[in-house]
C-alpha positions in Angstrom: -16.4 -14.1 -11.1 -13.8 -16.8 -10.6 -14.2 -18.5 -7.2 -10.5 -19.4 -7.2 -9.6 -15.7 -7.2 -8.7 -14.2 -3.8 -7.6 -10.7 -2.7 -5.5 -9.9 0.3 -5.5 -6.2 1.4 -2.6 -5.2 3.5 -3.8 -2.5 5.9 -1.4 -2.5 8.8 0.7 0.6 8.1 1.0 3.3 10.6 0.7 6.2 8.1 2.8 8.6 10.1 3.7 10.5 7.0 0.1 11.8 7.2 0.5 13.2 10.7 -1.3 15.0 12.2 -4.4 13.8 10.4 -3.3 10.2 10.9 -2.5 9.0 14.4 -1.3 5.7 16.0 -4.9 4.8 16.7 -6.2 5.8 13.2 -3.6 5.4 10.4 -3.9 6.7 6.9 -5.9 3.7 5.4 -8.8 4.9 7.6 -8.6 8.6 6.5 -10.9 10.3 4.0 -8.1 11.4 1.7 -10.1 11.4 -1.6 -13.6 11.7 -0.3 -13.8 8.1 0.8 -11.4 6.2 3.2 -8.6 4.5 1.3 -9.4 1.1 2.8 -13.0 1.4 1.7 -11.9 2.5 -1.8 -9.6 -0.5 -2.1 -12.2 -3.0 -0.9 -14.8 -1.7 -3.4 -12.3 -1.7 -6.2 -11.6 -5.4 -5.8 -15.1 -6.4 -4.9 -16.0 -5.7 -8.6 -13.8 -8.5 -9.8 -13.2 -10.8 -6.8 -16.0 -12.7 -4.9 -16.6 -10.7 -1.7 -16.2 -13.8 0.4 -12.7 -14.2 -1.0 -11.4 -10.7 0.1 -9.3 -10.8 3.2 -7.9 -7.8 5.1 -4.8 -8.0 7.2 -4.4 -5.3 9.9 -3.3 -4.8 13.4 -5.4 -5.8 16.4 -5.7 -2.2 17.6 -7.4 -1.3 14.2 -9.9 -4.1 14.3 -12.9 -2.0 15.3 -12.1 0.7 12.8 -11.8 -1.9 10.1 -15.1 -3.6 11.1 -16.9 -0.2 11.1 -15.5 0.7 7.7 -16.2 -2.7 6.1 -19.3 -4.0 7.9 -20.0 -6.6 5.1 -16.5 -8.2 5.6 -17.0 -11.7 7.2 -15.3 -11.8 10.7 -13.1 -14.7 9.6 -11.8 -12.6 6.7 -10.3 -10.0 9.1 -6.8 -11.3 9.9 -5.5 -9.5 13.0 -1.8 -9.1 13.7 -0.7 -8.5 17.3 2.4 -6.6 16.2 3.6 -4.9 13.0 6.2 -7.2 11.4 6.2 -5.8 7.9 4.7 -7.5 4.8 6.3 -11.0 4.7 4.8 -12.2 8.0 1.4 -10.6 7.0 1.6 -12.5 3.6 2.6 -15.7 5.3 -0.5 -15.5 7.6 -2.8 -14.7 4.7 -1.3 -17.4 2.4 -1.8 -20.2 4.9 -5.3 -18.9 5.6 -6.2 -19.0 1.9 -4.7 -22.4 1.3 -6.7 -23.9 4.2 -9.9 -22.6 2.4 -8.9 -23.2 -1.2 -5.5 -24.9 -2.2 -6.1 -23.9 -5.8 -6.5 -20.2 -5.1 -4.8 -17.4 -7.1 -4.2 -14.3 -5.0 -3.8 -10.6 -5.7 -2.1 -8.8 -2.9 -2.4 -5.1 -2.6 -1.7 -2.2 -0.3 -4.7 -0.1 0.9 -3.4 3.4 0.0 -3.6 3.5 -3.8 -5.7 5.8 -6.0 -6.6 4.4 -9.4 -7.9 6.7 -12.1 -8.7 4.2 -14.9 -10.6 1.5 -13.1 -11.5 -0.4 -16.3 -7.9 -0.8 -17.4 -6.9 -1.7 -13.8 -9.4 -4.4 -13.6 -8.4 -5.8 -17.0 -4.8 -5.9 -16.0 -5.6 -7.7 -12.7 -7.7 -10.3 -14.4 -5.1 -11.0 -17.1 -2.4 -11.3 -14.5 -4.5 -13.7 -12.4 -5.2 -15.8 -15.4 -1.4 -16.0 -16.2 -0.5 -16.8 -12.6 -3.1 -19.6 -12.5 -1.2 -21.4 -15.3 2.5 -20.4 -14.6 4.5 -20.6 -11.3 5.3 -16.9 -11.3 5.4 -14.1 -8.8 3.8 -11.3 -10.8 4.1 -7.6 -10.1 2.0 -4.9 -11.8 4.6 -2.5 -13.2 3.6 1.1 -13.9 5.1 2.9 -16.9 7.0 5.8 -15.2 5.9 9.3 -15.9 9.0 11.0 -14.5 12.3 10.1 -12.7 10.7 10.1 -9.3 12.8 9.1 -6.3 9.6 8.3 -4.4 9.0 4.8 -5.9 10.8 1.5 -6.2 11.9 0.5 -9.7 11.8 -2.8 -11.5 14.2 -3.6 -14.4 12.9 -6.1 -17.0 14.9 -8.2 -19.4 15.1 -7.2 -23.0 13.1 -4.5 -24.6 11.9 -1.0 -24.1 8.8 0.2 -22.3 5.7 -1.7 -23.3 2.0 -1.2 -22.3 1.0 -4.4 -24.1 -0.6 -7.3 -22.1 2.6 -9.4 -22.2 4.4 -10.3 -19.0 8.1 -9.5 -18.8 10.8 -11.3 -16.9 12.2 -9.3 -14.0 16.0 -8.6 -13.9 16.4 -6.4 -10.8 14.5 -4.5 -8.1 15.8 -1.2 -6.8 14.2 0.5 -3.7 13.7 4.3 -4.1 16.9 5.4 -5.9 18.3 8.9 -5.9 16.8 11.3 -8.5 20.0 11.1 -10.6 19.8 7.3 -10.7 16.1 7.4 -11.5 16.9 9.6 -14.5 19.3 6.9 -15.7 16.6 4.3 -15.2 14.1 6.3 -17.2 16.5 6.9 -20.1 17.2 3.2 -20.4 13.6 2.4 -21.0 14.0 -0.9 -19.1 12.5 0.2 -15.8 9.0 0.4 -14.4 7.6 1.8 -11.1 6.9 -1.0 -8.6 3.2 -0.7 -7.8 3.4 -3.0 -4.8 0.5 -5.0 -6.2 1.4 -8.7 -6.6 -0.3 -11.7 -8.2 0.6 -15.4 -7.6 -1.0 -18.7 -6.9 -1.3 -19.7 -3.3 1.0 -22.7 -3.8 3.7 -20.7 -5.6 4.0 -18.1 -3.0 3.9 -20.7 -0.3 6.9 -22.5 -1.9 8.8 -19.3 -2.3 8.1 -18.1 1.3 9.3 -21.4 2.7 12.3 -21.5 0.4 13.6 -17.9 0.7 12.2 -16.7 4.0 12.3 -19.7 6.4 13.2 -17.3 9.2 9.6 -16.2 9.0 7.7 -19.4 8.0 9.5 -21.3 10.8 7.3 -19.5 13.3 4.1 -20.7 11.5 5.0 -24.4 11.6 1.8 -26.3 12.7 -0.6 -23.8 11.3 -2.6 -26.6 9.6 -3.8 -27.9 13.0 -4.9 -24.6 14.5 -6.0 -22.2 11.7 -9.8 -21.9 11.7 -10.0 -23.1 15.4 -10.3 -21.2 18.7 -6.5 -21.7 19.1 -5.6 -19.6 16.1 -5.3 -16.3 18.0 -2.9 -17.7 20.6 -0.9 -19.4 17.8 -0.5 -16.1 15.9 0.5 -14.2 19.1 3.3 -16.7 19.7 4.4 -16.6 16.0 4.5 -12.9 15.8 6.3 -12.5 19.2 9.5 -14.0 17.6 9.0 -13.2 13.9 11.4 -10.8 12.3 10.4 -7.7 10.4 10.8 -8.6 6.7 9.3 -6.9 3.6 8.1 -8.9 0.6 10.6 -7.1 -1.7 13.6 -8.0 0.5 12.4 -11.4 1.8 11.2 -12.9 -1.5 11.2 -10.8 -4.7 14.9 -9.9 -4.6 15.8 -13.6 -4.1 13.4 -15.5 -6.3 14.0 -16.5 -10.0 10.2 -16.5 -10.6 9.7 -12.7 -10.6 7.7 -11.4 -13.6 6.2 -8.0 -14.3 2.9 -7.2 -16.0 3.3 -3.8 -17.7 0.3 -1.4 -17.5 -0.7 2.2 -17.0 -4.0 2.9 -15.3 -3.5 6.3 -13.6 -1.9 4.9 -10.5 -1.0 7.0 -7.5 0.7 5.7 -4.4 -0.6 8.1 -1.7 2.2 7.6 0.8 2.8 11.1 2.0 1.3 14.6 2.1 3.5 15.6 -0.9 2.3 12.6 -2.9 -1.3 13.6 -2.1 -0.5 17.1 -3.3 0.9 15.8 -6.6 -2.3 13.9 -7.5 -5.0 16.1 -6.0 -7.0 18.7 -8.0 -5.5 22.2 -7.7 -6.8 25.8 -8.1 -5.3 28.1 -10.7 -2.5 29.0 -8.4 -1.5 25.4 -7.7 -3.0 25.2 -4.3 -4.7 22.1 -3.0 -7.5 23.4 -0.7 -9.5 21.2 1.6 -10.8 24.0 3.8 -14.2 25.7 4.1 -13.3 29.4 3.9 -10.2 30.9 2.5 -8.7 34.4 1.9 -5.5 34.2 -0.2 -3.2 36.8 -1.7 0.0 35.9 -3.6 -0.3 32.3 -2.4 0.6 29.3 -4.5 1.8 25.7 -4.5 0.3 25.0 -1.0 -1.6 22.1 0.6 -4.2 23.4 3.0 -6.3 21.0 5.0 -8.8 21.9 7.8 -10.1 18.8 9.6 -12.2 21.0 11.9 -14.2 22.9 9.4 -14.4 25.9 11.7 -11.7 28.3 10.6 -11.0 30.9 7.9 -7.7 30.2 6.2 -6.1 33.6 5.5 -2.6 33.7 3.8 -0.5 36.2 2.0 2.8 35.4 0.3 2.8 31.7 1.3 4.6 29.5 -1.3 4.9 25.7 -1.3 3.9 25.0 2.2 1.5 22.6 3.8 -0.9 23.8 6.6 -2.8 20.9 8.3 -5.2 21.8 11.0 -6.2 18.6 12.9 -7.9 20.4 15.8 -5.4 19.6 18.6 -2.4 20.0 16.3 -1.7 22.7 13.7 1.2 21.7 11.3 2.9 24.4 9.2 5.8 23.0 7.2 7.4 23.3 3.8 5.7 21.0 1.3 8.7 18.8 1.0 8.9 15.1 2.1 12.5 15.4 3.4 11.7 18.5 5.5 8.6 16.9 6.9 10.2 13.6 7.7 13.1 15.4 9.4 10.7 17.4 11.4 8.2 14.7 12.4 10.9 12.6 13.9 10.7 14.9 17.0 7.1 13.7 17.6 8.6 10.5 19.0 9.8 12.4 22.1 7.9 11.4 25.3 6.4 14.8 25.8 4.4 14.5 22.6 2.9 11.1 23.2 -0.6 12.5 23.5 -0.3 13.8 19.9 1.1 10.8 18.2 
């Protein structure tokens, strides 16, 4: 393994699109979605190619104990705790300065914690090739996924010149588009110039530092003086002050849409971004009627296209004539809703009402 290679796992999301299985005190990265918690899966995936002492996890303070329990081998100093959620640019700023303090020559892969990868060998090869490229060139590299369909659930990246390619050749980025309409996504697919944005980024620590300080000074200004305090007992208080005033800015908006150093590494390794119940349904194994069943005992008749999850393990699920619904039993909450992201998101907004605080 190359000791200049680092991995930053971003694990601060609330995961409310997995309610009621996920809650404010236990978001989706800590859920057993595919047999193993997603944060654990992500850590093990990168521990095969990155020195374990070089893997950092960024999460919220209130999730610290859950992260330590799930990753007992993670060094304490590799768990970076945010006092508040401020989106991905502040998280990456904190992680970048931390890595630079340890190794100014580091090359970093930054990843969300909620991906499922089917072809691990191809994934690892793509990451290592992109790390090697970013070590030699001042680029901000995104892993681009060859799209399978005109999905409106993902961001898209347009590349300059040429049709879709799965070769190991980086391509210059032309535009980023955040979750287009289905009609626009169809246009993107027909053009052959667009890839799904995986949200996995590779860059040298010095390159991302320069780009952060150039394009997102409204964030980095709150970290001025980090060199004197990172790695000391004063770091926690410094971070609390920085985050108190720091704006919420995503990496896509804050950096990637502004830089002239954005490149894409095209690949295809059976990638699934498990960002919602419907996304989970789309990748999960199904029975012959298209049902995804995670329940102990079932009695079905004329039932198809459903997602059924019993977190209690105590009930018989009995349905007749149920089509394209999700039924999630979390013990204190039973959710029954059409298996459609829009319907679910419209419905779940009501959970923010004060009378439902105990169930959030």
